[in-house]
C-alpha angles and dihedrals in degrees: 000000000000118000129189114243112241114248115253093208122064091215126051116227115251119242117281094019090119131045125207107249103160143077122224144111093311097044095100091046092056094042090054089063105059091170091055137260139209097272096218145328121228123212128182122215138172090219121038095187092054090044091055090046091052091052091051093045087054089058096257122129113219111198112193115232098165122026123224110292130165111271114214090199089062099043095268095307111154112260127186136179128225135184103221108200110237090016113052137227113354125188116203119198116198 
């Protein structure tokens, strides 16, 4: 139901290689974790409603912070963002 998106890069960045220099919906989340966090995870699904139900059934609480909108980077496919309590920021690509 939920699949991990394949990494575009063959080598993962090392911690502290990027500094947060933006303000946006995730700004407060990043600022609360001074020692660093994984900014977000991205999952792809064919059915957003079922994917959110699966997260809830697994005992997680996905809180929508950005409703599905067309993503030019992914050919206009809907993308949405959720703060999943206990996990962090999750992007879901439908």
